[in-house]
N, CA, C and O atoms as CSV, one atom per row, in Angstrom:
chain,resi,resn,atom,element,x,y,z
A,1,MET,N,N,14.541,-16.325,-21.154
A,1,MET,CA,C,12.957,-16.140,-20.178
A,1,MET,C,C,12.285,-14.650,-20.335
A,1,MET,O,O,11.083,-14.471,-20.532
A,2,ARG,N,N,13.225,-13.661,-20.220
A,2,ARG,CA,C,12.930,-12.535,-19.952
A,2,ARG,C,C,12.213,-11.624,-21.102
A,2,ARG,O,O,11.397,-10.718,-20.930
A,3,ALA,N,N,12.791,-12.161,-22.414
A,3,ALA,CA,C,11.957,-11.348,-23.693
A,3,ALA,C,C,10.844,-12.695,-23.976
A,3,ALA,O,O,10.469,-12.752,-25.147
A,4,ARG,N,N,10.344,-13.648,-23.158
A,4,ARG,CA,C,9.327,-14.278,-23.446
A,4,ARG,C,C,8.207,-13.539,-22.301
A,4,ARG,O,O,7.241,-12.957,-22.795
A,5,ILE,N,N,8.317,-13.564,-21.085
A,5,ILE,CA,C,8.176,-12.865,-20.187
A,5,ILE,C,C,7.718,-11.226,-20.683
A,5,ILE,O,O,6.590,-10.811,-20.417
A,6,VAL,N,N,8.286,-10.743,-21.100
A,6,VAL,CA,C,7.961,-9.218,-21.687
A,6,VAL,C,C,6.795,-9.322,-22.712
A,6,VAL,O,O,5.608,-9.000,-22.682
A,7,GLU,N,N,7.864,-10.084,-23.920
A,7,GLU,CA,C,5.933,-10.451,-24.203
A,7,GLU,C,C,4.750,-10.685,-24.275
A,7,GLU,O,O,3.891,-10.163,-24.986
A,8,PHE,N,N,4.661,-11.707,-23.326
A,8,PHE,CA,C,3.272,-12.130,-23.169
A,8,PHE,C,C,3.132,-10.835,-21.735
A,8,PHE,O,O,1.970,-11.011,-21.369
A,9,VAL,N,N,3.537,-10.073,-21.123
A,9,VAL,CA,C,2.814,-8.992,-20.888
A,9,VAL,C,C,2.424,-7.884,-21.069
A,9,VAL,O,O,1.805,-7.115,-20.333
A,10,ARG,N,N,2.954,-7.753,-22.516
A,10,ARG,CA,C,2.871,-6.743,-23.317
A,10,ARG,C,C,1.882,-7.197,-24.335
A,10,ARG,O,O,1.271,-6.303,-24.921
A,11,ALA,N,N,1.618,-8.445,-24.648
A,11,ALA,CA,C,0.996,-8.777,-25.679
A,11,ALA,C,C,-0.846,-8.078,-25.604
A,11,ALA,O,O,-1.495,-7.802,-26.613
A,12,ASP,N,N,-1.289,-7.946,-24.342
A,12,ASP,CA,C,-2.427,-7.832,-24.090
A,12,ASP,C,C,-2.330,-7.247,-22.560
A,12,ASP,O,O,-2.432,-8.014,-21.602
A,13,PRO,N,N,-2.055,-5.337,-22.334
A,13,PRO,CA,C,-2.077,-5.388,-20.978
A,13,PRO,C,C,-2.958,-5.774,-20.195
A,13,PRO,O,O,-2.650,-6.176,-19.073
A,14,SER,N,N,-4.391,-5.728,-20.675
A,14,SER,CA,C,-5.924,-5.739,-20.072
A,14,SER,C,C,-6.108,-6.760,-19.348
A,14,SER,O,O,-6.713,-6.873,-18.282
A,15,ALA,N,N,-5.323,-7.828,-20.240
A,15,ALA,CA,C,-5.634,-9.465,-19.599
A,15,ALA,C,C,-5.626,-9.634,-18.456
A,15,ALA,O,O,-4.989,-8.621,-18.167
A,16,PRO,N,N,-5.858,-10.201,-17.321
A,16,PRO,CA,C,-4.931,-10.830,-16.489
A,16,PRO,C,C,-3.988,-11.081,-16.292
A,16,PRO,O,O,-3.753,-10.087,-16.979
A,17,ILE,N,N,-3.052,-11.444,-16.017
A,17,ILE,CA,C,-2.137,-11.996,-16.058
A,17,ILE,C,C,-1.176,-12.161,-14.442
A,17,ILE,O,O,-0.535,-11.399,-13.717
A,18,THR,N,N,-1.670,-14.111,-14.454
A,18,THR,CA,C,-1.273,-14.414,-13.260
A,18,THR,C,C,-0.297,-14.989,-13.111
A,18,THR,O,O,0.170,-15.457,-14.149
A,19,LEU,N,N,0.636,-15.294,-11.570
A,19,LEU,CA,C,2.118,-15.754,-11.485
A,19,LEU,C,C,1.888,-17.416,-12.242
A,19,LEU,O,O,2.937,-17.761,-12.786
A,20,ALA,N,N,1.071,-18.184,-12.341
A,20,ALA,CA,C,0.969,-19.261,-12.677
A,20,ALA,C,C,1.197,-18.934,-13.848
A,20,ALA,O,O,2.370,-19.040,-14.205
A,21,ALA,N,N,0.289,-18.480,-14.754
A,21,ALA,CA,C,0.706,-17.931,-16.514
A,21,ALA,C,C,2.233,-17.806,-16.983
A,21,ALA,O,O,2.891,-18.438,-17.809
A,22,MET,N,N,2.561,-16.641,-16.052
A,22,MET,CA,C,3.941,-16.258,-16.267
A,22,MET,C,C,4.679,-17.262,-15.972
A,22,MET,O,O,5.417,-17.352,-16.953
A,23,ALA,N,N,4.999,-18.198,-15.147
A,23,ALA,CA,C,5.722,-19.474,-15.005
A,23,ALA,C,C,5.657,-20.339,-15.652
A,23,ALA,O,O,6.567,-21.163,-15.748
A,24,GLN,N,N,4.211,-20.420,-16.481
A,24,GLN,CA,C,4.447,-21.703,-17.415
A,24,GLN,C,C,5.114,-21.322,-18.775
A,24,GLN,O,O,5.471,-22.143,-19.620
A,25,VAL,N,N,5.276,-19.485,-18.905
A,25,VAL,CA,C,5.811,-18.751,-20.244
A,25,VAL,C,C,7.196,-19.408,-20.312
A,25,VAL,O,O,7.722,-19.991,-21.261
A,26,ALA,N,N,7.714,-19.145,-18.930
A,26,ALA,CA,C,8.761,-19.231,-18.733
A,26,ALA,C,C,9.342,-21.041,-18.643
A,26,ALA,O,O,10.491,-21.453,-18.800
A,27,GLY,N,N,8.325,-21.684,-18.396
A,27,GLY,CA,C,8.643,-22.519,-18.076
A,27,GLY,C,C,9.436,-23.610,-17.073
A,27,GLY,O,O,10.059,-24.631,-17.362
A,28,MET,N,N,9.173,-23.012,-15.843
A,28,MET,CA,C,9.592,-22.565,-14.257
A,28,MET,C,C,7.711,-23.436,-13.925
A,28,MET,O,O,6.750,-23.718,-14.641
A,29,THR,N,N,8.113,-23.584,-12.171
A,29,THR,CA,C,7.560,-24.157,-11.443
A,29,THR,C,C,7.275,-22.031,-10.521
A,29,THR,O,O,8.245,-21.288,-10.369
A,30,PRO,N,N,6.333,-21.758,-10.258
A,30,PRO,CA,C,5.728,-20.325,-9.762
A,30,PRO,C,C,6.979,-20.114,-8.916
A,30,PRO,O,O,7.555,-19.097,-9.303
A,31,SER,N,N,7.674,-20.770,-7.793
A,31,SER,CA,C,8.346,-20.269,-6.764
A,31,SER,C,C,9.789,-20.095,-7.639
A,31,SER,O,O,10.525,-19.115,-7.524
A,32,SER,N,N,10.025,-21.177,-8.481
A,32,SER,CA,C,11.313,-21.022,-9.156
A,32,SER,C,C,11.703,-19.547,-9.884
A,32,SER,O,O,12.726,-18.863,-9.859
A,33,PHE,N,N,10.173,-19.363,-10.655
A,33,PHE,CA,C,9.993,-18.243,-11.530
A,33,PHE,C,C,9.989,-16.869,-10.820
A,33,PHE,O,O,10.344,-15.782,-11.277
A,34,VAL,N,N,9.647,-17.084,-9.953
A,34,VAL,CA,C,9.656,-16.292,-9.400
A,34,VAL,C,C,11.292,-15.363,-8.469
A,34,VAL,O,O,11.816,-14.254,-8.364
A,35,ARG,N,N,11.462,-16.851,-7.996
A,35,ARG,CA,C,13.539,-16.273,-7.498
A,35,ARG,C,C,14.090,-15.562,-8.711
A,35,ARG,O,O,14.576,-14.439,-8.850
A,36,SER,N,N,13.831,-16.721,-9.682
A,36,SER,CA,C,14.643,-16.404,-10.970
A,36,SER,C,C,14.533,-15.110,-12.070
A,36,SER,O,O,15.337,-14.531,-12.801
A,37,PHE,N,N,13.168,-14.992,-11.790
A,37,PHE,CA,C,13.069,-13.500,-12.268
A,37,PHE,C,C,13.623,-12.262,-11.324
A,37,PHE,O,O,14.369,-11.328,-11.620
A,38,LYS,N,N,13.042,-12.569,-10.200
A,38,LYS,CA,C,13.266,-11.347,-9.367
A,38,LYS,C,C,15.233,-11.295,-9.534
A,38,LYS,O,O,15.767,-10.206,-9.745
A,39,ARG,N,N,15.797,-12.143,-9.448
A,39,ARG,CA,C,17.437,-12.217,-9.279
A,39,ARG,C,C,17.320,-11.087,-11.121
A,39,ARG,O,O,17.499,-9.886,-11.322
A,40,SER,N,N,16.986,-12.121,-11.977
A,40,SER,CA,C,17.631,-11.258,-13.478
A,40,SER,C,C,17.186,-9.851,-13.433
A,40,SER,O,O,17.944,-8.983,-13.864
A,41,THR,N,N,16.037,-9.545,-12.955
A,41,THR,CA,C,15.681,-8.128,-13.196
A,41,THR,C,C,15.505,-7.305,-11.852
A,41,THR,O,O,14.780,-6.311,-11.869
A,42,GLY,N,N,16.134,-7.683,-10.714
A,42,GLY,CA,C,15.847,-7.238,-9.673
A,42,GLY,C,C,14.254,-6.455,-8.904
A,42,GLY,O,O,14.032,-5.854,-7.854
A,43,LEU,N,N,13.296,-6.933,-10.258
A,43,LEU,CA,C,12.130,-6.811,-9.514
A,43,LEU,C,C,11.112,-8.059,-9.294
A,43,LEU,O,O,11.276,-9.141,-9.859
A,44,THR,N,N,10.029,-7.774,-8.393
A,44,THR,CA,C,9.262,-9.508,-8.618
A,44,THR,C,C,8.196,-9.167,-9.182
A,44,THR,O,O,7.519,-8.152,-9.020
A,45,PRO,N,N,7.988,-10.427,-10.154
A,45,PRO,CA,C,7.005,-10.503,-11.268
A,45,PRO,C,C,5.412,-9.279,-11.316
A,45,PRO,O,O,4.836,-8.899,-12.335
A,46,HIS,N,N,5.082,-8.934,-9.920
A,46,HIS,CA,C,4.082,-8.583,-9.675
A,46,HIS,C,C,4.741,-7.051,-9.779
A,46,HIS,O,O,3.844,-6.233,-9.978
A,47,ARG,N,N,5.444,-6.728,-9.736
A,47,ARG,CA,C,5.963,-5.085,-9.635
A,47,ARG,C,C,6.701,-5.165,-11.408
A,47,ARG,O,O,7.129,-4.061,-11.746
A,48,PHE,N,N,6.819,-5.892,-12.119
A,48,PHE,CA,C,7.152,-5.866,-13.512
A,48,PHE,C,C,5.979,-5.793,-14.212
A,48,PHE,O,O,6.081,-5.334,-15.350
A,49,VAL,N,N,4.556,-6.223,-13.722
A,49,VAL,CA,C,3.326,-6.227,-14.681
A,49,VAL,C,C,2.829,-4.860,-14.320
A,49,VAL,O,O,2.170,-4.205,-15.127
A,50,VAL,N,N,3.135,-4.408,-13.107
A,50,VAL,CA,C,2.961,-3.224,-12.670
A,50,VAL,C,C,3.567,-1.852,-13.579
A,50,VAL,O,O,3.009,-0.876,-14.081
A,51,GLU,N,N,4.840,-2.268,-13.517
A,51,GLU,CA,C,5.101,-0.871,-14.654
A,51,GLU,C,C,5.199,-1.134,-15.509
A,51,GLU,O,O,5.690,-0.247,-16.207
A,52,GLN,N,N,4.876,-2.449,-16.248
A,52,GLN,CA,C,4.508,-2.565,-18.042
A,52,GLN,C,C,3.393,-1.686,-18.024
A,52,GLN,O,O,3.490,-0.643,-18.671
A,53,ARG,N,N,1.829,-2.048,-17.084
A,53,ARG,CA,C,0.983,-1.596,-16.997
A,53,ARG,C,C,1.417,-0.237,-17.289
A,53,ARG,O,O,1.396,-0.019,-18.500
A,54,VAL,N,N,1.798,0.736,-16.594
A,54,VAL,CA,C,1.830,1.906,-16.189
A,54,VAL,C,C,2.639,2.186,-17.095
A,54,VAL,O,O,2.211,3.312,-17.350
A,55,LEU,N,N,3.494,2.040,-17.798
A,55,LEU,CA,C,4.245,2.259,-19.383
A,55,LEU,C,C,3.773,2.445,-20.618
A,55,LEU,O,O,4.186,3.088,-21.582
A,56,ALA,N,N,2.595,1.599,-20.376
A,56,ALA,CA,C,0.971,1.193,-21.303
A,56,ALA,C,C,0.396,2.499,-21.222
A,56,ALA,O,O,0.157,3.245,-22.171
A,57,ALA,N,N,0.171,2.738,-19.853
A,57,ALA,CA,C,-0.924,4.239,-19.842
A,57,ALA,C,C,-0.380,5.081,-19.974
A,57,ALA,O,O,-1.097,6.008,-20.349
A,58,ARG,N,N,1.058,5.443,-19.819
A,58,ARG,CA,C,2.159,6.586,-19.926
A,58,ARG,C,C,1.713,6.718,-21.321
A,58,ARG,O,O,0.867,7.586,-21.105
A,59,LYS,N,N,1.658,6.566,-22.270
A,59,LYS,CA,C,1.403,6.041,-23.756
A,59,LYS,C,C,0.048,6.606,-24.178
A,59,LYS,O,O,-0.095,7.698,-24.727
A,60,LEU,N,N,-0.982,5.711,-23.851
A,60,LEU,CA,C,-2.127,6.458,-23.711
A,60,LEU,C,C,-2.211,7.911,-23.391
A,60,LEU,O,O,-2.278,8.848,-24.187
A,61,LEU,N,N,-2.196,7.940,-21.968
A,61,LEU,CA,C,-1.994,9.647,-21.304
A,61,LEU,C,C,-1.458,10.785,-22.269
A,61,LEU,O,O,-2.084,11.805,-22.558
A,62,ALA,N,N,-0.370,10.486,-22.657
A,62,ALA,CA,C,0.415,11.250,-23.628
A,62,ALA,C,C,-0.666,11.440,-25.201
A,62,ALA,O,O,-1.085,12.556,-25.508
A,63,THR,N,N,-0.795,10.939,-25.543
A,63,THR,CA,C,-1.287,10.072,-26.844
A,63,THR,C,C,-3.121,10.499,-26.808
A,63,THR,O,O,-3.449,11.005,-27.881
A,64,SER,N,N,-3.892,10.421,-26.147
A,64,SER,CA,C,-5.207,10.324,-26.264
A,64,SER,C,C,-5.519,11.125,-25.377
A,64,SER,O,O,-4.782,11.843,-24.701
A,65,ASP,N,N,-7.340,10.944,-25.352
A,65,ASP,CA,C,-7.803,11.958,-24.847
A,65,ASP,C,C,-8.650,10.977,-23.978
A,65,ASP,O,O,-9.562,11.575,-23.406
A,66,LEU,N,N,-8.610,9.760,-23.741
A,66,LEU,CA,C,-9.531,8.872,-23.299
A,66,LEU,C,C,-9.846,9.506,-21.969
A,66,LEU,O,O,-9.226,10.515,-21.635
A,67,PRO,N,N,-10.875,8.921,-21.098
A,67,PRO,CA,C,-11.108,9.320,-19.837
A,67,PRO,C,C,-9.932,8.590,-18.753
A,67,PRO,O,O,-9.440,7.524,-19.123
A,68,LEU,N,N,-9.613,9.019,-17.781
A,68,LEU,CA,C,-8.793,8.307,-16.932
A,68,LEU,C,C,-9.031,6.639,-16.644
A,68,LEU,O,O,-8.160,5.795,-16.858
A,69,VAL,N,N,-10.511,6.318,-16.067
A,69,VAL,CA,C,-10.912,5.187,-16.525
A,69,VAL,C,C,-11.383,3.901,-16.939
A,69,VAL,O,O,-11.777,2.825,-16.489
A,70,GLU,N,N,-11.069,4.759,-18.433
A,70,GLU,CA,C,-10.796,4.073,-19.683
A,70,GLU,C,C,-9.445,4.058,-19.698
A,70,GLU,O,O,-9.364,2.839,-19.547
A,71,ILE,N,N,-8.707,4.285,-19.735
A,71,ILE,CA,C,-6.844,3.768,-19.424
A,71,ILE,C,C,-6.582,3.196,-18.505
A,71,ILE,O,O,-5.563,2.509,-18.575
A,72,ALA,N,N,-7.599,3.199,-16.821
A,72,ALA,CA,C,-7.060,2.302,-16.243
A,72,ALA,C,C,-7.513,0.807,-16.874
A,72,ALA,O,O,-6.793,-0.169,-17.081
A,73,LEU,N,N,-8.604,0.930,-17.051
A,73,LEU,CA,C,-9.292,-0.352,-17.713
A,73,LEU,C,C,-8.540,-1.392,-19.193
A,73,LEU,O,O,-8.345,-2.587,-19.420
A,74,ALA,N,N,-8.287,0.094,-20.005
A,74,ALA,CA,C,-7.539,-0.852,-21.264
A,74,ALA,C,C,-6.027,-1.201,-20.723
A,74,ALA,O,O,-5.334,-1.876,-21.484
A,75,VAL,N,N,-5.410,-0.757,-19.350
A,75,VAL,CA,C,-3.652,-1.054,-19.079
A,75,VAL,C,C,-4.005,-2.754,-18.375
A,75,VAL,O,O,-3.121,-3.610,-18.408
A,76,GLY,N,N,-5.206,-3.010,-17.849
A,76,GLY,CA,C,-5.612,-4.022,-17.653
A,76,GLY,C,C,-5.650,-3.674,-15.885
A,76,GLY,O,O,-5.766,-4.802,-15.405
A,77,PHE,N,N,-5.601,-2.494,-14.504
A,77,PHE,CA,C,-6.447,-1.994,-13.921
A,77,PHE,C,C,-7.619,-2.798,-13.690
A,77,PHE,O,O,-8.191,-3.364,-14.622
A,78,SER,N,N,-8.071,-2.890,-12.287
A,78,SER,CA,C,-9.194,-3.190,-11.837
A,78,SER,C,C,-10.331,-1.837,-12.028
A,78,SER,O,O,-11.468,-1.865,-12.498
A,79,SER,N,N,-9.464,-0.554,-11.416
A,79,SER,CA,C,-10.324,0.608,-11.052
A,79,SER,C,C,-9.493,1.787,-11.545
A,79,SER,O,O,-8.292,1.540,-11.658
A,80,GLN,N,N,-9.886,3.008,-11.859
A,80,GLN,CA,C,-9.465,4.027,-11.684
A,80,GLN,C,C,-8.537,4.192,-10.207
A,80,GLN,O,O,-7.379,4.599,-10.296
A,81,SER,N,N,-9.063,3.887,-9.009
A,81,SER,CA,C,-8.322,4.174,-7.841
A,81,SER,C,C,-6.931,3.392,-8.119
A,81,SER,O,O,-5.774,3.799,-8.222
A,82,HIS,N,N,-7.657,1.783,-8.218
A,82,HIS,CA,C,-5.864,0.877,-8.142
A,82,HIS,C,C,-4.742,2.058,-8.936
A,82,HIS,O,O,-3.767,2.638,-8.459
A,83,PHE,N,N,-5.289,2.113,-10.196
A,83,PHE,CA,C,-4.594,2.683,-11.513
A,83,PHE,C,C,-3.659,3.819,-11.271
A,83,PHE,O,O,-2.441,3.895,-11.433
A,84,GLY,N,N,-4.878,5.015,-10.678
A,84,GLY,CA,C,-4.112,6.188,-9.956
A,84,GLY,C,C,-2.912,5.752,-9.041
A,84,GLY,O,O,-1.787,6.195,-9.275
A,85,VAL,N,N,-3.165,4.805,-7.902
A,85,VAL,CA,C,-2.076,4.332,-6.731
A,85,VAL,C,C,-0.812,4.343,-7.213
A,85,VAL,O,O,0.175,5.063,-7.069
A,86,ALA,N,N,-1.164,3.094,-7.989
A,86,ALA,CA,C,0.053,2.318,-8.489
A,86,ALA,C,C,0.819,3.677,-9.681
A,86,ALA,O,O,1.878,4.278,-9.499
A,87,PHE,N,N,-0.040,3.813,-10.719
A,87,PHE,CA,C,0.519,5.251,-11.196
A,87,PHE,C,C,1.817,6.374,-10.453
A,87,PHE,O,O,2.887,6.679,-10.979
A,88,ARG,N,N,1.497,6.645,-9.635
A,88,ARG,CA,C,1.564,7.587,-8.695
A,88,ARG,C,C,3.066,6.775,-7.788
A,88,ARG,O,O,3.897,7.622,-7.462
A,89,ALA,N,N,3.297,5.871,-7.543
A,89,ALA,CA,C,3.945,4.365,-7.269
A,89,ALA,C,C,5.319,4.401,-7.989
A,89,ALA,O,O,6.419,4.449,-7.439
A,90,VAL,N,N,5.005,4.363,-9.584
A,90,VAL,CA,C,5.660,4.210,-10.491
A,90,VAL,C,C,6.351,5.673,-11.082
A,90,VAL,O,O,7.507,5.626,-11.503
A,91,THR,N,N,5.624,6.922,-11.095
A,91,THR,CA,C,6.097,7.764,-11.600
A,91,THR,C,C,6.326,8.879,-10.500
A,91,THR,O,O,6.939,9.868,-10.903
A,92,GLY,N,N,5.870,8.877,-8.973
A,92,GLY,CA,C,5.384,10.165,-8.762
A,92,GLY,C,C,5.025,11.086,-8.882
A,92,GLY,O,O,5.485,12.118,-8.394
A,93,GLU,N,N,3.827,10.932,-9.769
A,93,GLU,CA,C,2.757,11.655,-10.150
A,93,GLU,C,C,1.115,10.949,-10.461
A,93,GLU,O,O,0.841,9.795,-10.793
A,94,SER,N,N,0.279,12.015,-10.235
A,94,SER,CA,C,-0.837,11.576,-10.718
A,94,SER,C,C,-0.647,11.262,-11.864
A,94,SER,O,O,0.284,11.749,-12.506
A,95,PRO,N,N,-1.666,10.193,-12.473
A,95,PRO,CA,C,-1.952,10.277,-13.961
A,95,PRO,C,C,-2.441,11.856,-14.394
A,95,PRO,O,O,-1.542,12.600,-14.786
A,96,ALA,N,N,-3.682,12.336,-14.343
A,96,ALA,CA,C,-3.884,13.265,-14.277
A,96,ALA,C,C,-3.046,14.684,-14.773
A,96,ALA,O,O,-3.064,15.493,-15.701
A,97,ARG,N,N,-2.404,14.451,-13.676
A,97,ARG,CA,C,-0.694,15.712,-13.879
A,97,ARG,C,C,0.167,15.074,-14.306
A,97,ARG,O,O,1.268,15.618,-14.223
A,98,TYR,N,N,0.138,13.602,-14.983
A,98,TYR,CA,C,1.277,12.809,-15.715
A,98,TYR,C,C,0.380,13.845,-17.661
A,98,TYR,O,O,0.883,14.654,-18.441
A,99,ARG,N,N,-0.609,13.370,-17.629
A,99,ARG,CA,C,-0.906,13.979,-18.529
A,99,ARG,C,C,-1.229,15.445,-19.347
A,99,ARG,O,O,-1.348,15.564,-20.566
A,100,ARG,N,N,-1.330,16.444,-18.396
A,100,ARG,CA,C,-1.427,17.777,-17.968
A,100,ARG,C,C,0.744,17.853,-18.662
A,100,ARG,O,O,1.072,18.489,-19.664
A,101,LEU,N,N,1.413,17.319,-18.078
A,101,LEU,CA,C,2.415,17.857,-18.436
A,101,LEU,C,C,3.226,17.632,-19.434
A,101,LEU,O,O,4.213,18.297,-19.749
A,102,GLN,N,N,2.653,16.343,-20.114
A,102,GLN,CA,C,2.865,15.537,-21.391
A,102,GLN,C,C,2.337,16.794,-22.688
A,102,GLN,O,O,2.897,17.026,-23.760
A,103,ARG,N,N,1.373,17.290,-22.244
A,103,ARG,CA,C,0.411,18.308,-23.331
A,103,ARG,C,C,1.082,19.605,-23.048
A,103,ARG,O,O,0.818,20.526,-23.820
A,104,GLY,N,N,2.138,19.892,-21.793
A,104,GLY,CA,C,2.560,21.457,-21.462
A,104,GLY,C,C,1.337,21.899,-21.085
A,104,GLY,O,O,0.662,22.695,-21.738
A,105,GLN,N,N,1.103,21.526,-20.295
A,105,GLN,CA,C,-0.489,22.505,-19.619
A,105,GLN,C,C,0.085,22.599,-17.669
A,105,GLN,O,O,-0.589,23.096,-16.767
A,106,GLY,N,N,1.448,21.969,-17.526
A,106,GLY,CA,C,1.998,21.843,-16.138
A,106,GLY,C,C,1.089,22.643,-15.418
A,106,GLY,O,O,1.222,22.785,-14.202
């Protein structure tokens, strides 16, 4: 189940990913999926999706000169503000600071 979900989430990070769609990929009802996913990963499905989007954003921040708003939208966040809050919650730093640190401009 987990491998199918990871593949589904990573396939197009900019696409809306709903709990219902994730449950369908896993072949479960949404409530059963949430319980099973949390038990097997330690994360809620939402937190997992956010972490996968931040992971994709980290790669773009380190390797591209795209503006932060474009990165936010490319990885599925609805706004740069939402992206910044989620990025900081996962990594402990802002996207701009992360980019500077990755480029040795700390």
